[in-house]
Structures are given as structure tokens and as C-alpha cells.
C-alpha positions as CSV (number, residue, x, y, z in Angstrom):
1,M,-7.6,14.5,25.7
2,L,-8.6,12.7,22.5
3,D,-12.1,13.2,21.2
4,L,-13.1,9.6,20.7
5,D,-16.4,7.9,19.8
6,L,-16.6,5.6,22.8
7,S,-19.3,3.4,21.1
8,S,-16.8,2.5,18.3
9,F,-14.5,0.5,20.8
10,D,-15.2,-3.0,22.0
11,V,-15.4,-3.6,25.8
12,L,-15.2,-7.2,27.0
13,V,-17.0,-8.0,30.4
14,V,-16.1,-11.3,32.1
15,D,-18.0,-12.7,35.1
16,D,-19.3,-16.2,36.0
17,E,-22.6,-14.8,37.1
18,Q,-25.2,-13.8,34.6
19,D,-26.8,-11.3,37.0
20,N,-23.6,-9.3,37.1
21,L,-23.4,-9.3,33.3
22,D,-27.0,-8.1,33.1
23,A,-26.2,-5.2,35.5
24,F,-23.3,-4.1,33.2
25,R,-25.6,-4.3,30.2
26,F,-28.2,-2.2,31.8
27,A,-25.7,0.5,33.1
28,F,-23.4,0.9,30.0
29,R,-25.1,-0.5,26.9
30,R,-25.9,3.0,25.6
31,T,-22.4,4.3,26.0
32,F,-20.1,1.5,25.1
33,R,-20.0,-1.5,22.6
34,L,-20.2,-4.4,25.1
35,H,-19.3,-8.1,24.7
36,Y,-20.0,-10.6,27.5
37,A,-18.4,-13.9,28.6
38,L,-19.3,-16.3,31.3
39,G,-15.9,-17.1,32.6
40,G,-12.3,-16.9,31.5
41,A,-12.3,-19.8,29.1
42,Q,-15.1,-18.4,27.0
43,A,-13.5,-15.0,27.1
44,L,-10.2,-16.3,25.8
45,D,-12.0,-17.9,22.8
46,M,-13.7,-14.6,22.1
47,L,-10.4,-12.9,21.8
48,D,-9.8,-14.6,18.6
49,R,-12.8,-12.8,17.1
50,I,-12.8,-9.3,18.8
51,D,-10.1,-6.8,19.6
52,P,-11.3,-5.2,22.8
53,A,-10.0,-1.8,24.0
54,V,-10.9,-2.7,27.6
55,I,-11.2,-6.0,29.4
56,I,-13.1,-6.0,32.7
57,S,-13.0,-9.2,34.8
58,D,-14.3,-10.3,38.1
59,Q,-11.5,-11.8,40.3
60,R,-13.4,-14.6,42.0
61,M,-14.4,-17.0,39.2
62,P,-14.3,-20.8,39.3
63,G,-11.7,-22.5,37.0
64,M,-9.7,-19.4,36.3
65,E,-9.4,-16.3,38.6
66,G,-9.5,-12.8,37.2
67,I,-5.8,-12.1,37.5
68,D,-4.9,-15.4,35.8
69,F,-7.3,-14.6,33.0
70,L,-6.1,-11.1,32.5
71,E,-2.4,-12.3,32.3
72,R,-3.4,-14.7,29.5
73,A,-5.6,-12.2,27.8
74,K,-2.8,-9.5,27.7
75,Q,-0.5,-12.1,26.0
76,R,-3.1,-12.1,23.1
77,R,-4.2,-8.5,23.3
78,P,-1.3,-6.6,24.8
79,D,-2.8,-3.1,24.1
80,A,-6.1,-3.9,25.9
81,F,-6.7,-2.0,29.2
82,G,-7.2,-4.5,32.0
83,I,-9.7,-3.8,34.8
84,L,-10.1,-6.1,37.7
85,L,-13.3,-6.1,39.9
86,T,-12.9,-7.5,43.4
87,A,-14.7,-7.4,46.7
88,F,-11.6,-8.5,48.6
89,A,-8.8,-6.0,48.6
90,D,-5.8,-8.4,48.8
91,I,-3.4,-5.5,48.4
92,P,0.0,-7.5,47.9
93,V,-1.6,-9.7,45.2
94,L,-3.1,-6.6,43.5
95,V,0.1,-4.7,43.6
96,D,1.9,-7.7,42.0
97,A,-0.7,-7.9,39.3
98,V,-0.5,-4.2,38.5
99,N,3.4,-4.3,38.5
100,S,3.3,-7.3,36.1
101,G,1.1,-5.3,33.6
102,A,-1.8,-7.8,33.7
103,V,-4.0,-5.3,35.6
104,D,-4.1,-1.6,34.8
105,R,-6.8,-0.6,37.3
106,Y,-8.8,-2.4,40.0
107,V,-12.2,-1.5,41.3
108,Q,-13.7,-2.6,44.5
109,K,-17.3,-4.0,44.4
110,P,-19.9,-2.8,44.6
111,W,-18.9,-0.5,41.7
112,H,-20.6,2.8,40.9
113,S,-21.6,3.5,37.4
114,K,-20.3,7.1,37.3
115,E,-16.9,6.1,38.6
116,L,-16.6,3.0,36.3
117,T,-17.6,5.1,33.3
118,A,-14.7,7.4,34.0
119,I,-12.4,4.5,34.3
120,L,-13.6,2.9,31.1
121,R,-13.2,6.2,29.3
122,Q,-9.6,6.4,30.6
123,G,-8.9,2.8,29.4
124,I,-10.2,3.6,25.9
125,Q,-8.0,6.7,25.8
126,V,-4.9,4.6,26.8
127,F,-5.8,1.9,24.3
128,S,-6.2,4.4,21.5
129,T,-2.9,6.2,22.4
130,L,-1.0,2.9,22.4
131,R,-2.4,1.9,19.0
132,E,-1.6,5.3,17.5
133,N,1.9,5.2,18.9
134,R,2.4,1.7,17.4
135,R,1.2,2.9,14.1
136,L,3.5,5.9,14.1
137,R,6.5,3.7,15.2
138,E,5.8,1.4,12.3
139,Q,5.6,4.3,9.9
140,L,8.8,5.8,11.3
141,S,10.6,2.4,10.9
142,L,9.5,2.0,7.3
143,Y,10.3,5.7,6.5
144,A,13.8,5.1,7.9
145,G,14.1,2.1,5.6
146,Y,13.1,4.2,2.6
147,L,15.6,6.9,3.5
148,E,18.3,4.3,4.0
149,R,17.6,2.9,0.5
150,E,17.5,6.3,-1.1
151,Q,21.0,7.1,0.4
152,R,22.4,3.7,-0.6
153,D,20.8,3.6,-4.1
154,P,20.2,7.2,-5.1
155,I,18.1,7.8,-8.2
156,D,20.5,8.7,-11.2
157,F,18.8,11.6,-13.0
158,G,21.7,11.5,-15.4
159,E,19.8,8.7,-17.1
160,L,17.4,11.5,-18.4
161,A,20.4,13.1,-20.1
162,G,20.2,14.1,-23.8
163,D,19.2,16.8,-26.3
164,S,16.8,15.1,-28.6
165,P,13.4,16.7,-29.2
166,A,11.8,13.5,-28.0
167,L,13.5,13.7,-24.6
168,K,12.9,17.4,-24.4
169,Q,9.3,16.8,-24.8
170,V,9.3,14.3,-21.9
171,M,11.2,16.8,-19.7
172,S,8.6,19.4,-20.6
173,R,5.8,17.1,-19.6
174,I,7.5,16.5,-16.2
175,E,7.9,20.2,-15.5
176,E,4.3,20.8,-16.4
177,V,2.8,18.1,-14.1
178,A,5.2,18.0,-11.2
179,P,3.9,21.0,-9.3
180,T,0.3,19.8,-9.4
181,A,-1.5,17.1,-7.4
182,T,-2.6,15.3,-10.6
183,H,-2.1,11.5,-10.9
184,V,0.2,10.5,-13.7
185,R,0.3,7.5,-16.1
186,I,3.8,6.7,-17.6
187,E,4.0,4.4,-20.6
188,G,7.2,3.0,-22.1
189,E,9.0,-0.1,-23.1
190,Q,11.0,-2.2,-20.6
191,G,14.3,-0.4,-19.8
192,C,13.0,3.1,-20.5
193,E,13.7,4.2,-16.8
194,K,10.1,4.9,-16.0
195,D,11.1,4.9,-12.3
196,V,13.5,7.7,-12.9
197,V,10.7,9.9,-14.5
198,A,8.4,9.0,-11.5
199,R,11.0,10.1,-9.0
200,A,11.7,13.3,-11.0
201,I,8.0,14.2,-10.8
202,H,8.0,13.6,-7.1
203,V,11.2,15.7,-6.6
204,G,9.7,18.6,-8.5
205,S,6.5,18.6,-6.6
206,P,5.5,20.2,-3.2
207,R,5.5,16.6,-1.9
208,E,9.3,16.3,-2.2
209,E,9.8,16.4,1.6
210,H,7.4,13.5,2.1
211,P,7.8,9.8,1.3
212,F,8.2,8.4,-2.3
213,V,7.0,4.8,-2.0
214,R,7.7,2.4,-4.8
215,V,5.7,-0.8,-5.2
216,T,7.0,-3.4,-7.7
217,C,3.7,-4.9,-8.5
218,A,5.1,-7.9,-10.5
219,A,6.4,-9.2,-7.1
220,F,2.9,-9.9,-6.0
221,R,1.4,-11.7,-9.1
222,V,1.6,-15.2,-7.6
223,D,-1.1,-14.4,-5.0
224,A,-4.1,-12.5,-6.5
225,F,-4.7,-10.7,-3.1
226,A,-1.2,-10.1,-2.0
227,L,-1.0,-6.7,-3.8
228,E,-4.2,-5.6,-2.2
229,R,-2.9,-6.4,1.3
230,E,0.4,-4.7,0.5
231,L,-1.2,-1.5,-0.6
232,F,-4.0,-1.2,2.0
233,G,-2.5,-3.1,5.0
234,W,-4.5,-5.3,7.3
235,R,-6.0,-5.7,10.8
236,R,-4.8,-8.4,13.1
237,G,-6.7,-11.6,12.4
238,A,-7.9,-10.5,8.9
239,F,-6.4,-13.7,7.4
240,E,-4.2,-16.6,8.4
241,G,-0.8,-15.2,9.5
242,A,-2.0,-11.7,10.2
243,F,-0.8,-11.7,13.8
244,V,-0.4,-7.9,14.1
245,D,-1.9,-4.8,12.6
246,R,0.1,-3.5,9.6
247,A,-0.2,-0.2,7.7
248,G,-0.3,-0.5,3.9
249,R,2.0,1.3,1.5
250,L,-0.7,3.8,0.8
251,E,-0.8,4.9,4.4
252,L,3.0,5.1,4.5
253,A,2.9,7.4,1.4
254,H,0.6,9.9,3.2
255,R,1.3,13.4,1.9
256,G,3.8,12.0,-0.6
257,T,3.8,9.9,-3.7
258,I,3.2,6.2,-4.4
259,Y,4.6,4.8,-7.6
260,L,2.9,1.6,-8.8
261,D,5.3,-0.1,-11.2
262,E,3.2,-2.3,-13.6
263,P,0.1,-2.7,-11.5
264,W,-1.3,-6.0,-13.1
265,P,-3.4,-8.0,-12.5
266,L,-5.9,-6.0,-10.5
267,T,-8.6,-8.0,-8.7
268,P,-12.1,-6.5,-8.7
269,S,-11.8,-5.8,-4.9
270,L,-8.5,-4.0,-5.4
271,Q,-10.0,-1.9,-8.3
272,A,-12.9,-0.9,-6.0
273,R,-10.6,0.0,-3.2
274,L,-8.5,2.2,-5.5
275,L,-11.6,3.9,-6.8
276,R,-12.7,4.7,-3.2
277,L,-9.2,6.3,-2.6
278,L,-9.4,8.3,-5.7
279,S,-12.9,9.4,-5.1
280,D,-13.0,10.1,-1.3
281,G,-9.3,10.1,-0.2
282,E,-9.9,7.1,2.1
283,V,-8.5,3.7,2.5
284,E,-9.7,0.7,4.5
285,R,-7.3,-2.0,5.8
286,V,-8.1,-5.6,4.9
287,G,-10.3,-7.0,7.7
288,A,-11.2,-3.5,9.1
289,T,-14.5,-1.7,9.0
290,E,-13.2,1.8,9.7
291,S,-11.7,4.1,7.1
292,L,-8.5,6.2,7.2
293,R,-7.9,9.5,5.5
294,V,-4.9,9.4,3.1
295,D,-3.5,12.2,0.9
296,V,-1.3,10.6,-1.7
297,R,-0.4,11.1,-5.4
298,I,-0.5,8.0,-7.6
299,I,1.9,7.5,-10.4
300,V,1.5,4.3,-12.5
301,S,3.9,3.0,-15.1
302,L,2.8,0.6,-17.8
303,T,4.4,-1.4,-20.6
304,S,2.4,-1.6,-23.9
305,S,1.1,-5.1,-23.1
306,I,-0.4,-4.0,-19.7
307,A,-1.7,-0.7,-21.2
308,E,-3.6,-2.8,-23.8
309,A,-5.1,-5.0,-21.1
310,W,-6.2,-1.9,-19.2
311,E,-7.9,-0.5,-22.4
312,R,-9.5,-3.8,-23.3
313,G,-11.8,-3.6,-20.3
314,K,-9.8,-5.6,-17.9
315,V,-9.8,-2.6,-15.6
316,L,-12.9,-0.5,-14.7
317,P,-13.1,2.4,-17.2
318,E,-13.6,4.9,-14.4
319,L,-10.3,3.7,-12.8
320,V,-8.5,3.9,-16.1
321,S,-9.8,7.4,-16.6
322,R,-8.8,8.7,-13.2
323,L,-5.3,7.3,-13.4
324,S,-4.8,8.6,-17.1
325,V,-5.6,12.3,-16.5
326,F,-2.0,13.2,-17.5
327,P,-0.2,10.5,-19.6
328,V,3.6,10.7,-20.2
329,R,5.0,8.6,-23.0
330,L,8.7,7.7,-22.9
331,P,10.2,7.1,-26.3
332,P,12.4,4.1,-26.8
333,L,16.1,4.7,-27.2
334,R,15.9,3.9,-31.0
335,E,13.8,6.9,-31.4
336,R,16.3,9.3,-29.8
337,R,19.6,8.0,-31.2
338,G,21.1,11.4,-30.8
339,D,21.2,10.8,-27.0
340,I,23.2,7.6,-27.2
341,R,26.6,9.3,-27.0
342,V,25.5,11.4,-23.9
343,L,24.0,8.4,-22.2
344,A,27.0,6.1,-22.9
345,E,29.5,8.7,-21.5
346,H,27.3,9.2,-18.5
347,F,27.3,5.4,-17.8
348,L,31.0,5.2,-18.3
349,R,31.5,8.0,-15.6
350,K,29.1,6.3,-13.4
351,Y,31.0,3.0,-13.7
352,A,34.3,4.7,-13.0
353,R,33.0,6.4,-9.8
354,R,31.6,3.2,-8.5
355,N,34.9,1.3,-9.1
356,A,37.3,4.2,-8.2
357,R,39.0,4.2,-11.5
358,A,39.6,6.6,-14.4
359,A,36.7,7.0,-16.9
360,T,37.0,5.1,-20.2
361,S,36.3,6.8,-23.5
362,L,34.5,5.6,-26.6
363,S,36.1,5.5,-30.0
364,E,34.1,6.9,-32.9
365,E,33.8,3.4,-34.4
366,A,32.3,2.1,-31.2
367,L,29.9,5.0,-31.0
368,A,28.8,4.2,-34.6
369,K,28.2,0.6,-33.6
370,L,26.2,1.7,-30.5
371,T,24.1,4.1,-32.6
372,A,23.3,1.6,-35.3
373,Y,21.9,-1.0,-32.8
374,G,18.1,-1.3,-32.2
375,W,18.3,-1.3,-28.4
376,P,15.2,-3.5,-27.5
377,G,16.2,-3.2,-23.8
378,N,16.6,0.6,-24.1
379,A,18.7,2.7,-21.7
380,R,19.0,-0.2,-19.2
381,E,20.5,-2.5,-21.9
382,L,22.8,0.3,-23.0
383,E,24.2,0.7,-19.4
384,N,24.9,-3.0,-19.3
385,V,26.6,-3.1,-22.6
386,V,28.8,-0.1,-21.8
387,E,29.8,-1.4,-18.4
388,R,30.9,-4.7,-19.8
389,A,32.8,-2.9,-22.5
390,A,34.6,-0.8,-19.9
391,I,35.8,-4.0,-18.2
392,L,36.9,-5.7,-21.4
393,S,38.9,-2.6,-22.6
394,R,41.0,-2.7,-19.4
395,G,40.8,1.1,-19.1
396,D,41.8,1.8,-22.7
397,V,39.5,3.3,-25.3
398,I,36.5,1.2,-26.0
399,Q,36.6,-0.3,-29.5
400,P,33.8,-2.0,-31.5
401,E,35.1,-5.5,-30.5
402,H,34.5,-4.7,-26.9
403,L,30.7,-4.2,-27.5
404,A,28.7,-7.4,-27.1
405,Y,24.9,-7.5,-27.3
406,A,22.6,-10.2,-25.9
407,S,22.3,-13.1,-28.3
408,R,18.6,-13.0,-28.4
409,T,18.6,-9.5,-29.9
410,S,22.0,-9.1,-31.7
411,S,20.7,-10.3,-35.1
412,R,17.6,-8.1,-34.9
413,P,18.0,-5.3,-37.5
414,A,17.5,-1.8,-36.3
415,P,14.3,-0.1,-37.7
416,P,14.9,3.0,-39.7
417,P,15.1,5.8,-37.2
418,A,12.4,8.6,-37.4
419,P,13.9,12.0,-37.8
420,D,14.5,13.8,-34.5
421,G,11.2,15.5,-33.4
422,E,9.0,13.4,-35.6
423,E,6.7,10.7,-34.3
424,T,5.6,7.6,-36.2
425,A,2.0,6.5,-35.9
426,A,3.1,3.8,-33.4
427,S,4.7,6.4,-31.2
428,V,1.5,8.5,-30.6
429,P,0.4,8.0,-27.0
430,P,-2.8,6.0,-26.7
431,I,-6.0,7.9,-25.7
432,P,-8.2,6.1,-23.3
433,Q,-11.5,5.1,-25.0
434,S,-13.4,5.0,-21.7
435,S,-14.9,7.9,-20.1
436,P,-13.5,11.5,-20.3
437,P,-10.9,12.4,-17.7
438,M,-12.4,13.5,-14.5
439,S,-11.2,16.3,-12.3
440,Q,-9.4,15.6,-9.1
441,G,-12.1,17.4,-7.1
442,R,-15.1,16.0,-5.4
443,G,-17.4,16.0,-8.4
444,S,-21.2,16.2,-8.5
445,N,-23.6,14.2,-6.4
446,A,-24.8,12.4,-9.5
447,S,-21.3,11.2,-10.3
448,K,-20.8,10.0,-6.7
449,V,-24.1,8.1,-6.9
450,H,-23.0,6.4,-10.1
451,L,-19.7,5.6,-8.7
452,T,-21.2,4.1,-5.6
453,A,-23.5,1.9,-7.6
454,Q,-20.6,0.8,-9.8
455,L,-18.4,-0.1,-6.8
456,E,-21.3,-2.0,-5.1
457,D,-21.9,-4.0,-8.4
458,V,-18.2,-5.0,-8.5
459,E,-18.2,-6.0,-4.8
460,R,-21.5,-7.9,-5.2
461,Q,-20.1,-9.9,-8.2
462,E,-16.9,-10.7,-6.3
463,L,-18.8,-11.9,-3.3
464,L,-21.3,-14.0,-5.4
465,A,-18.4,-15.6,-7.3
466,A,-16.6,-16.5,-3.9
467,M,-19.8,-17.8,-2.4
468,A,-20.4,-20.0,-5.4
469,R,-16.8,-21.3,-5.4
470,F,-17.0,-22.4,-1.7
471,N,-20.6,-23.6,-1.8
472,G,-21.7,-20.8,0.6
473,N,-19.1,-21.7,3.3
474,K,-18.6,-18.3,4.8
475,A,-15.5,-19.2,6.8
476,E,-13.8,-20.3,3.6
477,V,-15.1,-17.2,1.7
478,A,-13.7,-14.9,4.4
479,R,-10.3,-16.6,4.3
480,Y,-10.2,-16.5,0.5
481,L,-11.1,-12.8,0.4
482,G,-8.7,-11.9,3.2
483,M,-11.2,-10.5,5.6
484,Q,-12.7,-11.3,9.0
485,R,-16.0,-13.2,9.1
486,T,-17.6,-10.2,10.8
487,S,-16.6,-8.0,7.9
488,L,-17.9,-10.5,5.4
489,Y,-21.3,-10.7,7.3
490,Y,-21.5,-6.9,7.3
491,R,-20.8,-6.7,3.5
492,L,-23.3,-9.5,2.7
493,K,-26.0,-7.7,4.7
494,R,-25.3,-4.3,3.2
495,L,-25.5,-5.8,-0.3
496,G,-28.6,-7.8,0.4
497,L,-26.8,-11.2,0.0
498,D,-27.3,-12.5,3.6
499,T,-30.4,-14.5,2.9
């Protein structure tokens, strides 16, 4: 049997007589978290605000009998355990109610506290098991989706092919960090196949058998809080349209790796949540008050513009530091021109396999043209150019005239290449100028106190700004921040803002 904290679950008691509700309060207030409603109509309204594990209803009530109420309540809260109290054992009616699923147990009055305590405990166990099964089914469904995508669109590690010293340095960095649990920050220009490097780190780690979850953060930039909800999930009723509980991507990546592709912008609330995860290994769904343990490795990829925004103070220095423990810089293709032949031939073989045709070859003149180009779009642009050339050549050897670059970049002169193995000043990876990298461990008590104060300050400023924006209207503030009003009241009180 599950070891549950009974006082953390809501129990809704419905009766049209206040004396009966008072009797419940006296008998069970120390064991369960009780809510009371005088009749079915009031109880149905309360179901918009609470998520009870158990609903206890009297049968004989004016306006709406107990069975009718429980049927309607189960439509809103299908996981709740329904208990019917009745002094009249109308067996056929009760059997029909139990068979319909509206009533899980019925208890004849007068009830005895010891017997009813055992039934309430059973109801909470059933509710908790249903919720856990629902969560696991949701995870399995999403895992199956990830596996299907991996089989349909496998990562092409051939895109890391080459013999240049610059690429060998990248491969060495991957081999060094992959077996560890360290979080990784990948930097590189658009088209540098940062996702391939992230997957290579995951495959080379002890987490390989667990999920690799990619989040394309740019897809959530229209709504400032959409990325937060996607990563951390939400509780039913946390915001408009949240009709069911949903696990976040971080939960789905438990024991595996989550890859955040260009995480920008980051709201103060999201930064605070990520810091809590990195500090304590816990996540809290939007609209929830309880925390969940999550073991996940984070890999972030940044372009230079986003990296600059991170370093200019747009992201909490402590968050930058924790996600920058092990930086990996991907050199642009123009800095490893010796790899262009290997990559081009790899892309030609890939195109041939996909289209069931013989592989096309490159003439030396075509290779010279490819090598002389500046490649602002890097390996991704090279793949597009080579595939188009394979089509235009009609299966013959690719000639220079088959190579066409995008008009916006075709006239751009290629910068003089640095000798293989040498780095220009611009190619040196940036060193975060915030705080020194912190260990992945728990850290000292002093650092935890400092982190807690920093997080509370971020949360306080966000709440104050939202309260000012909506002139203190807490319903609007809760909707804007994507949380339940009860969660908002709790946070305001905790931060001393409830005056």
C-alpha cells in the first residue's frame, strides 16, 4: 500500500444540514484536508477551484439528490472517489449507481468514524493510483512519440565527419563531457548542427537508454509564458484551456537529457524555476504547490546573438554560470574548409540512399568552388547546395555550373581562412563574466541561502510588476501568470505582499 500523507489530499463533504458538516469537521479535521458544501449546487461550484481526491455526499438533499450530484461531479472530476451516505438502503438504486461509476462506496448512516476513516483512506489510495497511472500513460505515449520520430528521422552523425583540427577538438570535448552528468552549453552559428552534437553527448552518456527530449524554444516566443508551461507542465485549471493535468518536457526527460535549442527569451519566473531545478533537482508544475523530483541533464545551444544577451545580464548570472560549466564551441564551416569534401560526399551518399539512386560524384572544379565559398549557413547550407546540384546534374558528375548559392550570400566574399588548427581572436569561446562555475553538487548552506534570497527577489519583482499592471486585480494577475488563484494567494503571503 502506498505511504501517503493523507492531509495533503482534498476531501469534499456535501450535506444540506450544517450539523452533519460540523460532525464531520469534529471527527476528521486532524486527519484530512476537508472542504464543505451545503448542497450539490454549491459543491459543483467548488469543483472549479479544488481537485478533491474523495467526495462524500448525503443522498437525501433538496434540489439535487446525492446520486445525481455525484454523477455530475464525476463528469468534472473523474478520478475522485465517490462515497454516498444514506439512511435508506434502496439496494437496486445503489447497485445501479455503483455500476454507473458515479458511486464507489456507500455508507449507511449513522456512520462510525473508525469505519469511515478506513474508507476515506482507501479512496485516497485509489485516487492517487489513478493519477499516477494517468501520468505514466501520458509519459509512455510521449515516449512512444519520441521513439517513432527517432526511427523516422534518425540523427545523422555523418554530419560530424571530417579530419580538421577544429573538428577533432570538438569531438574531443564531446568524449570528455559525455560520460559525466555535467550540463553543457553549445555555441555556434546557425547551421552548425548543434543538435547533432547534443545527441552525440547523450548517446555517449550513461543516460543513452533514457529519453532525449528536444525543445525548439523559438516556437514559443509569441507567448512569454508558453515555454514555461511546456517545460514544467501544468495542473488542471491553472489557466484558461488547462482542462487536464499535463507533464512538462522536464518530467518526460527524467533520467535522460533535455536539449533546449536557443532558449530565449527567458521570463523571470522561468529563470527562477530553472534555478530551483539545477539547485534542488525539483520541478513544480504551473498551478501546483507540490514539487516533483526530476533527474535530468540539460544541454543548451546558443547562437552568438543569444549568447551576448545572456552575458549582458538578461539572464540571472547564477543561471548562466550553472548552464555554462562545460562550453563547447562549434567552428563555422569556413574555419574547417578541409572538411568540405568529406561533408559534401557524405551528403551526396545520403541523398542517393533517400532517393534509391546511384551516388553522384564531385568534379575537382566543383570542389574548388565549394571550398572557396564563405558558407554563412554552414553545414546545413552545404547540404542544400549539394542536394540541388545532384538533381541538376541528372546523375552525372557535378560541375561548377550545377552549384548555386542563395542570392543573399552569393556575392559575399569569403574571409581568408585561418590555418587549420589555429584560432582567430573571434573564434575563442567566450568566458562567462558572472560568477565562477559551480559544482553540480548540493553546495554549502551559505550558497543555498543566497540562492533562495535571489529567487525570492526575482519572484517578488515579477509579482509586484503584475499586480501593478492589473491594478491589484488578483484574478487577472493569476490568469496572466498562468497559475491558480490559490497559488497566487500562497505566494503573495509567503513573500509578504498580501497586505
